[in-house]
C-alpha positions in Angstrom: 37.8 -40.1 -4.6 34.9 -38.3 -2.9 35.1 -34.5 -2.9 34.4 -32.5 0.2 30.8 -31.4 0.7 30.0 -27.8 1.5 27.6 -27.4 4.5 27.4 -23.6 4.0 23.9 -22.4 3.3 23.3 -20.0 0.4 21.9 -16.7 1.8 19.9 -14.1 -0.1 19.4 -10.5 1.0 15.7 -10.5 0.0 12.8 -12.8 -0.8 10.3 -10.6 -2.8 6.9 -12.0 -3.2 4.9 -10.7 -6.2 1.2 -11.2 -5.9 -0.2 -10.0 -9.2 -4.0 -10.1 -9.9 -4.4 -9.8 -13.7 -8.1 -10.8 -13.5 -9.2 -7.4 -14.7 -8.4 -4.7 -17.2 -4.8 -4.3 -16.0 -3.7 -7.8 -17.0 -1.5 -6.9 -20.0 0.0 -3.5 -18.9 0.8 -4.5 -15.3 2.5 -7.7 -16.4 5.5 -5.5 -17.2 6.4 -5.9 -13.5 7.2 -9.5 -14.2 9.7 -8.6 -16.9 11.2 -6.0 -14.6 11.6 -8.7 -11.9 13.6 -10.9 -14.4 15.8 -8.0 -15.2 16.3 -7.0 -11.6 17.2 -10.5 -10.6 19.7 -10.7 -13.4 21.5 -7.6 -12.1 21.2 -8.6 -8.4 21.8 -12.2 -7.5 20.9 -11.5 -3.9 17.2 -11.3 -4.7 14.7 -14.1 -5.4 11.2 -13.3 -6.5 8.3 -15.6 -5.6 5.5 -15.0 -8.1 1.8 -15.8 -8.1 0.3 -14.3 -11.3 -3.4 -14.7 -12.3 -3.5 -13.8 -15.9 -5.1 -14.5 -19.3 -2.3 -13.1 -21.4 -0.2 -15.3 -23.7 2.5 -17.1 -21.7 2.7 -20.6 -20.3 -0.8 -21.0 -21.7 -2.5 -19.5 -24.8 -4.0 -16.1 -24.6 -7.5 -15.7 -23.2 -7.1 -18.7 -20.9 -7.5 -17.4 -17.4 -5.3 -19.3 -15.0 -2.9 -18.8 -12.1 0.9 -19.3 -12.6 3.3 -19.8 -9.7 7.1 -19.9 -9.9 10.2 -18.2 -8.7 12.6 -15.9 -10.5 16.3 -15.8 -9.7 19.5 -15.0 -11.6 17.5 -13.6 -14.5 15.5 -16.8 -15.1 12.2 -18.2 -14.3 12.3 -21.5 -12.3 12.1 -24.8 -14.3 9.0 -25.7 -12.4 6.0 -23.5 -13.2 2.7 -24.5 -11.5 -0.4 -23.7 -13.7 -3.7 -23.9 -11.9 -7.3 -22.9 -12.3 -7.6 -19.2 -11.6 -7.3 -18.3 -8.0 -9.6 -15.7 -6.5 -6.8 -13.2 -5.7 -9.2 -11.0 -3.8 -9.9 -13.8 -1.3 -8.1 -13.5 2.1 -7.4 -17.3 2.1 -5.5 -17.1 -1.2 -3.3 -14.3 0.0 -2.7 -16.2 3.2 -1.4 -19.2 1.2 0.8 -17.0 -0.9 2.4 -15.3 2.1 3.0 -18.8 3.6 4.8 -19.9 0.3 6.9 -16.7 0.2 8.1 -17.3 3.7 8.8 -20.9 2.9 11.0 -19.8 0.0 12.6 -17.2 2.2 13.5 -19.9 4.7 15.0 -22.1 1.9 17.1 -19.2 0.6 17.9 -18.0 4.2 16.8 -14.5 3.2 17.6 -11.6 5.5 14.3 -9.8 4.6 10.9 -10.7 3.1 8.6 -8.3 1.3 5.3 -8.6 -0.4 4.4 -6.7 -3.6 0.6 -6.4 -4.1 0.1 -5.6 -7.8 -3.4 -4.7 -8.8 -6.2 -2.1 -8.4 -6.4 -0.3 -5.0 -9.2 1.7 -3.3 -7.7 3.4 -0.3 -9.3 2.4 3.0 -11.8 0.4 0.9 -9.1 -2.2 0.2 -7.5 -3.5 -2.9 -6.8 -6.6 -5.1 -9.9 -6.3 -7.3 -10.8 -9.5 -9.3 -13.4 -9.4 -12.0 -14.6 -12.9 -11.5 -14.7 -13.2 -7.7 -17.6 -13.1 -5.4 -16.3 -10.3 -3.2 -14.7 -8.2 -5.9 -12.1 -6.5 -3.7 -10.3 -7.4 -0.5 -10.9 -5.2 2.6 -7.7 -3.5 3.9 -8.2 -5.3 7.3 -8.3 -8.6 5.4 -5.2 -7.8 3.4 -3.3 -7.2 6.6 -5.1 -10.2 8.3 -4.0 -12.5 5.4 -0.4 -11.4 5.9 -0.7 -12.2 9.7 -2.4 -15.5 8.9 0.3 -16.4 6.4 3.1 -15.7 9.0 1.3 -17.8 11.6 0.8 -20.6 9.1 4.5 -20.6 8.3 5.5 -20.6 11.9 3.1 -23.5 12.6 4.6 -25.6 9.8 8.2 -24.6 10.4 8.6 -23.9 14.2 12.4 -23.8 13.6 11.8 -20.6 11.5 9.0 -19.1 13.6 10.7 -15.7 13.9 10.4 -15.0 10.2 7.8 -12.4 9.1 6.8 -10.1 6.3 9.1 -7.1 6.8 7.5 -4.8 4.3 4.7 -4.3 1.8 4.8 -2.5 -1.6 1.3 -1.5 -2.6 1.5 -1.2 -6.4 -2.1 0.0 -6.3 -3.9 3.3 -6.2 -4.5 5.3 -3.0 -3.1 2.8 -0.5 -0.9 5.2 1.5 -3.5 5.7 4.2 -3.4 5.9 8.0 -5.9 3.1 8.2 -4.0 0.7 6.0 -0.7 1.6 7.8 -2.4 0.8 11.2 -3.7 -2.6 9.9 -0.4 -3.7 8.5 1.4 -2.6 11.7 -0.9 -4.8 13.8 0.0 -7.6 11.4 3.6 -7.2 12.3 4.7 -5.5 9.0 7.5 -2.9 9.5 7.2 -0.8 6.3 4.6 0.3 3.7 5.6 1.8 0.3 2.6 3.3 -1.4 1.0 6.2 -3.1 -1.8 8.4 -1.6 -3.1 9.1 -5.2 -4.2 7.0 -8.1 -1.3 5.3 -10.0 -0.6 4.7 -13.6 0.1 1.1 -14.6 2.4 -0.7 -14.6 3.1 1.4 -11.5 5.9 0.7 -9.0 8.9 -0.8 -10.8 10.1 -4.1 -9.6 13.6 -2.6 -9.4 12.6 -1.4 -5.9 13.5 -4.9 -4.8 17.2 -4.0 -5.4 16.8 -0.8 -3.3 15.4 -2.9 -0.4 18.1 -5.6 -0.7 20.9 -3.1 -0.8 19.7 -1.3 2.3 18.7 -4.1 4.7 19.3 -2.6 8.2 19.2 1.0 6.9 15.5 2.1 6.9 15.9 5.7 5.8 18.4 4.8 3.1 16.1 2.1 1.8 13.1 4.4 2.0 14.8 7.2 0.0 16.0 4.7 -2.6 12.6 3.1 -3.1 10.8 6.4 -3.4 13.4 7.8 -5.7 13.3 4.8 -8.0 9.5 4.9 -8.2 9.3 8.7 -8.8 12.2 8.6 -11.3 10.7 5.8 -13.4 9.1 6.6 -16.8 7.1 4.5 -19.1 6.9 4.9 -22.9 3.4 5.7 -24.0 4.2 5.6 -27.7 3.4 8.7 -29.8 2.0 10.6 -26.8 5.3 10.7 -24.8 6.1 9.1 -21.5 4.7 9.1 -18.0 5.7 8.3 -14.5 3.9 5.8 -12.2 2.8 8.1 -9.5 2.1 11.8 -8.7 3.2 11.2 -5.1 4.8 8.3 -3.2 5.7 7.5 0.4 7.6 5.1 2.6 5.9 4.7 5.9 7.4 3.4 9.2 4.9 1.0 10.8 6.7 0.7 14.1 4.1 -0.4 16.7 5.0 2.4 19.1 4.6 5.0 16.4 1.4 3.4 15.2 -0.1 3.4 18.7 0.9 7.0 19.1 -0.9 7.9 15.8 -4.1 6.1 16.8 -4.1 7.8 20.3 -3.5 11.2 18.8 -6.1 10.9 16.1 -8.6 9.5 18.6 -8.0 12.5 20.9 -8.3 14.9 17.9 -11.5 13.3 16.6 -13.0 13.5 20.1 -12.1 17.2 20.4 -13.5 18.0 17.0 -16.7 16.1 17.7 -17.3 17.9 21.0 -16.5 21.3 19.4 -18.8 20.8 16.4 -21.6 19.4 18.5 -21.7 22.3 20.9 -20.8 25.3 18.7 -22.2 25.8 15.2 -19.4 28.3 14.4 -16.7 25.7 15.3 -18.5 23.2 13.1 -18.5 25.6 10.2 -14.8 26.3 10.7 -13.9 22.6 10.8 -15.9 22.0 7.6 -14.2 25.0 5.9 -10.8 23.8 6.9 -11.4 20.3 5.6 -12.8 21.6 2.3 -9.6 23.6 1.9 -7.6 20.4 1.7 -8.3 18.7 -1.6 -9.0 15.0 -1.5 -7.3 12.6 -3.8 -8.1 12.0 -7.4 -7.3 15.6 -8.1 -7.0 15.5 -11.8 -9.9 16.8 -13.9 -10.7 13.5 -15.6 -11.2 11.9 -12.2 -14.1 14.1 -11.1 -16.5 11.2 -11.3 -14.4 8.9 -9.1 -14.6 8.6 -5.3 -11.9 9.4 -2.7 -12.7 13.1 -2.6 -12.8 12.7 1.2 -9.3 11.0 1.4 -7.3 14.0 2.4 -3.6 14.2 3.3 -3.7 13.8 7.0 -0.7 16.0 7.9 -1.9 18.9 5.8 -5.4 18.6 7.2 -4.3 18.5 10.8 -1.9 21.3 10.3 -4.8 23.4 9.0 -6.8 22.7 12.1 -3.8 23.4 14.3 -3.3 26.9 12.8 -7.0 27.9 12.8 -7.5 30.5 15.5 -11.3 30.1 15.3 -11.0 26.7 17.0 -10.4 26.2 20.7 -6.9 25.8 22.1 -7.7 22.1 23.0 -8.6 21.3 19.4 -5.6 23.1 18.0 -3.3 21.3 20.5 -4.8 17.9 19.6 -4.4 18.6 15.9 -0.8 19.6 16.3 -0.2 16.4 18.3 -1.8 14.2 15.6 0.0 16.0 12.8 3.4 15.4 14.6 2.6 11.8 15.3 1.8 11.0 11.7 4.8 13.0 10.3 7.0 10.9 12.5 6.0 7.8 10.5 7.1 9.2 7.1 10.5 7.9 6.2 10.6 9.3 2.7 8.3 11.2 0.4 8.3 12.8 -3.1 5.6 14.4 -5.1 5.6 15.6 -8.7 5.4 19.3 -9.5 4.8 18.6 -13.1 2.7 15.5 -13.6 1.4 15.9 -17.1 -0.9 12.9 -17.1 -2.9 14.5 -14.3 -3.0 18.0 -15.9 -0.2 19.2 -13.5 -2.5 18.9 -10.5 -1.0 20.3 -7.3 0.4 17.7 -4.9 2.6 20.0 -2.8 0.6 19.1 0.4 0.3 15.4 -0.4 3.0 14.5 2.1 2.4 11.3 4.0 -0.7 9.1 4.3 -4.3 10.2 3.8 -7.2 10.0 6.3 -10.8 9.6 5.3 -12.5 12.8 6.4 -15.9 13.4 4.8 -17.6 16.8 4.9 -21.0 15.7 3.6 -23.1 12.6 3.7 -22.2 11.5 0.2 -18.5 11.4 1.0 -19.0 9.2 4.0 -19.0 6.0 2.0 -18.9 6.9 -1.7 -18.6 3.3 -2.8 -21.2 1.8 -0.5 -22.5 -0.9 -0.5 -19.9 -2.5 -2.8 -16.8 -1.1 -1.1 -16.7 0.7 2.3 -13.9 3.0 3.4 -15.4 3.3 6.9 -15.7 -0.5 7.5 -12.2 -0.9 8.9 -10.7 -1.2 12.4 -8.9 2.2 12.4 -11.9 4.3 11.4 -14.0 2.7 14.1 -11.3 2.8 16.8 -10.6 6.6 16.6 -14.3 7.7 16.7 -14.4 8.9 13.1 -18.0 7.7 12.7 -19.1 9.9 15.5 -17.2 12.8 14.0 -18.8 12.3 10.6 -22.3 12.4 12.1 -21.8 16.0 13.3 -19.5 17.3 10.5 -21.0 15.6 7.4 
């Protein structure tokens, strides 16, 4: 007797792509995110992880053999088939494109309600992220990260026209300094809805993979999802042996990348930068006031041991613009434009938390680190601290809002 065949399709709440570049000094410690994914999938069967991991740690191959491993994780187990290839250049746009395509293919197979990408590696703010030690480029520009996501979505739609509506709904940046206005803008233009990231440097292994559960449990509830993801990240602690424990971030945000909001932010910042440029160019006292206000807002990498690192010009945008808006030395037009920009950016922040006692960073003050940062240099050295290796000004947002013209008269 032939039994009845079920035609019902298994549906998952979330396909969570983990793109982990271990081709650098973070290989061993950041690999903890893979173990977290196994544990999370064991507790929540509605999640499947699609993993691409470039690593030289002991695993499917002996230690010190750099290679790229690709597989899925579901139900607390790694898939039977594990692809082991020559090491991919994880900082290449083409490689991220192929990964996004594969994640979307897996999302289609599992009929997932949502698809997210977790970028696990070093980050450099508007300079980009995904730093590979053995690649030609070294780090992927933020516009290329967003572009790779858009390319991967387009490739999936081309290959599977019946599933052409599927996209990457959100990005977790398990990387330093990636909560920026510029990266938010780039991702929004790539069709991504949400960005979960820190404006400050992070401590590896960083964002716990358990946030996948928070996303899966709140599909259709953006604010509930945002609060859960931020709380899970900020409540996490990692054991550092005899020296105690530490959290992954001094501050963390979930940002709404709705295209209407993103367009409003760009227009408001463009108007503000134009007003600041005109004021500074025509009035030396206004220029001095703008510089003084900007210097009053500390950039990122605030801890004493980070004094030799860049990003001192990556200032919390909301706090910076609020300072301009409240400065009576500036003209009414500048103050109005600053208030408008501050409000537009604040409208994109779905959830935020900062630590008021972050011991690893010598308890540096992050009380104003609400929301994304903006690159606002006050001297020539701050314009592109990394140049020529990494540029924080070579991105579409910085160019589109007239920030280069502003830097010429302020810095």
